[in-house]
C-alpha positions as CSV (number, residue, x, y, z in Angstrom):
1,M,91.9,53.2,198.5
2,I,90.2,49.9,199.3
3,E,90.4,47.6,196.2
4,G,88.2,44.9,197.5
5,L,88.1,42.0,199.8
6,S,91.5,40.3,200.3
7,H,90.6,37.2,202.2
8,I,88.6,35.7,205.0
9,T,90.2,33.7,207.8
10,F,88.5,31.0,210.0
11,I,90.2,29.8,213.1
12,T,89.5,26.1,213.6
13,R,90.6,23.3,215.9
14,D,90.6,20.7,213.1
15,L,92.0,21.8,209.7
16,D,90.9,18.5,208.1
17,R,87.3,18.8,209.2
18,M,87.1,22.5,208.1
19,E,88.6,21.4,204.7
20,E,85.8,18.8,204.4
21,I,83.2,21.4,205.1
22,L,84.7,24.0,202.7
23,T,85.2,21.5,199.9
24,S,81.9,19.7,200.3
25,V,79.6,22.7,200.8
26,L,81.4,25.5,199.0
27,D,83.3,23.6,196.3
28,A,86.5,25.0,197.7
29,R,89.8,24.0,196.1
30,R,92.8,23.8,198.4
31,I,95.7,25.9,197.1
32,Y,98.1,25.8,200.0
33,D,98.9,23.8,203.1
34,S,101.7,24.9,205.5
35,G,102.1,21.4,206.9
36,D,104.1,21.7,210.1
37,Q,105.6,25.0,209.2
38,T,104.1,28.1,210.7
39,F,104.7,31.3,208.8
40,S,101.8,33.0,210.6
41,L,100.4,32.2,214.0
42,S,99.8,28.5,213.5
43,K,99.4,25.8,210.8
44,E,97.2,27.1,208.0
45,R,95.6,26.2,204.7
46,F,94.4,28.4,201.9
47,F,91.4,27.7,199.6
48,D,89.8,29.2,196.5
49,V,86.0,29.6,196.8
50,G,84.6,31.2,193.7
51,G,87.7,33.3,193.3
52,L,87.8,34.3,197.0
53,W,90.8,33.5,199.2
54,I,89.7,31.6,202.3
55,A,92.3,30.9,204.9
56,T,92.0,28.5,207.8
57,M,94.3,28.5,210.8
58,E,94.6,26.0,213.6
59,G,93.5,27.4,216.9
60,E,90.8,27.5,219.6
61,P,87.1,27.7,218.5
62,L,84.9,30.7,219.2
63,P,83.6,30.7,222.8
64,E,80.0,31.1,221.7
65,K,77.7,31.3,218.6
66,S,76.5,34.6,217.3
67,Y,74.8,36.1,214.3
68,N,78.1,37.5,212.9
69,H,78.5,35.6,209.7
70,V,80.0,35.4,206.2
71,A,77.5,35.0,203.3
72,F,78.4,33.2,200.1
73,K,76.4,33.8,196.9
74,I,74.7,30.7,195.4
75,A,72.3,30.3,192.5
76,D,68.8,29.7,193.6
77,E,68.6,26.4,191.7
78,D,71.6,25.2,193.9
79,Y,69.7,25.8,197.1
80,E,68.5,22.2,197.7
81,V,71.8,20.6,196.7
82,R,73.7,22.8,199.1
83,L,71.2,22.1,201.9
84,G,71.6,18.4,201.3
85,R,75.4,18.7,201.5
86,I,75.2,20.6,204.8
87,R,72.8,18.0,206.3
88,A,75.1,15.1,205.1
89,L,77.9,16.6,207.1
90,G,75.7,16.7,210.2
91,L,76.2,20.5,210.6
92,E,73.8,22.6,212.7
93,I,71.4,24.5,210.5
94,K,70.1,27.7,212.0
95,K,66.6,28.9,211.3
96,G,66.8,31.9,209.0
97,R,65.3,35.3,209.7
98,P,61.8,36.0,208.2
99,R,62.1,36.9,204.5
100,V,59.9,38.8,202.0
101,D,59.4,37.5,198.5
102,G,62.1,38.8,196.1
103,E,65.1,39.1,198.4
104,G,66.5,35.6,197.8
105,R,66.7,32.5,200.0
106,S,69.3,31.7,202.6
107,I,70.7,28.7,204.4
108,Y,72.5,29.5,207.7
109,F,74.7,26.8,209.3
110,Y,77.3,26.6,212.0
111,D,80.6,24.8,211.4
112,D,82.2,22.8,214.2
113,D,84.0,26.0,215.6
114,K,80.8,28.0,215.9
115,H,81.3,30.1,212.8
116,L,78.0,31.1,211.2
117,I,78.0,30.7,207.4
118,E,75.2,31.8,205.1
119,L,74.5,30.6,201.5
120,H,72.4,33.3,199.9
121,S,70.7,33.2,196.5
122,G,69.8,36.9,196.3
123,S,71.8,40.1,195.5
124,L,72.0,43.5,197.0
125,E,70.2,45.0,194.0
126,Q,67.3,42.5,194.4
127,R,67.0,43.3,198.2
128,L,67.1,47.1,197.7
129,A,64.5,46.9,194.9
130,R,62.2,44.7,197.1
131,Y,62.6,47.0,200.2
132,A,61.8,50.0,198.1
133,N,58.3,48.6,197.3
């Protein structure tokens, strides 16, 4: 039986830069740093983001950008603040897909390793209710 999501891992060439992105944009809190030890494949750091375990591991970036992404839930009133934080870090903001009223707002941005991250203010229930109309 699946109990839920365990963790998400991002491979990054620069652990410090990824930490800056996670702490600045997602209010992540670092909870572990392997330092020079490698218990897994490479140096790694663990973060708590809203109760979710995010792992970062040192390695080569993705070869190209895609629409595969991870979406984090935000409050709609935090939208502009988060957008400002992303811009302040000089991250590439991707134009979002067309939306219909009632399904929430999204900010899509790429980190330095070509991971696409979304900040979304809606919920599954809101989207299903809107699509049913």
